[in-house]
C-alpha positions, 0 to 999 in steps of 0.5 A: 500500500505504501508503494501505491501511495508513493507512486500516486503522490510522486506523480502529482508534480515535479517537486514530488518526483523524487518519491518515485525512486522509492516506489516498487510500482515505478521500478516495475513500470517506470520505463514502460516495459510494454513499449521499450522492452525489459531493462537490464535490471528486470533481466537481472531480477529474472535471472536471480529468480531462475537461479534460486528456483533451480537451486531449490529444485536441486536441493529438494531432489537431494533430500534424504527422507524415507530412503 
């Protein structure tokens, strides 16, 4: 909810634009990904998610429960 508030207030004028730096909504949609594609930060985030998912699956498969 705080992210929404920061995004809404930050879009009200030039004096409040600095609040957008703290809004996760602006982080995700600030560079208009549908028009310009994903930025480097979003690709890095996606790569980290995939790496953690693969590590979790490998760790889950290596457990020794009931064997």
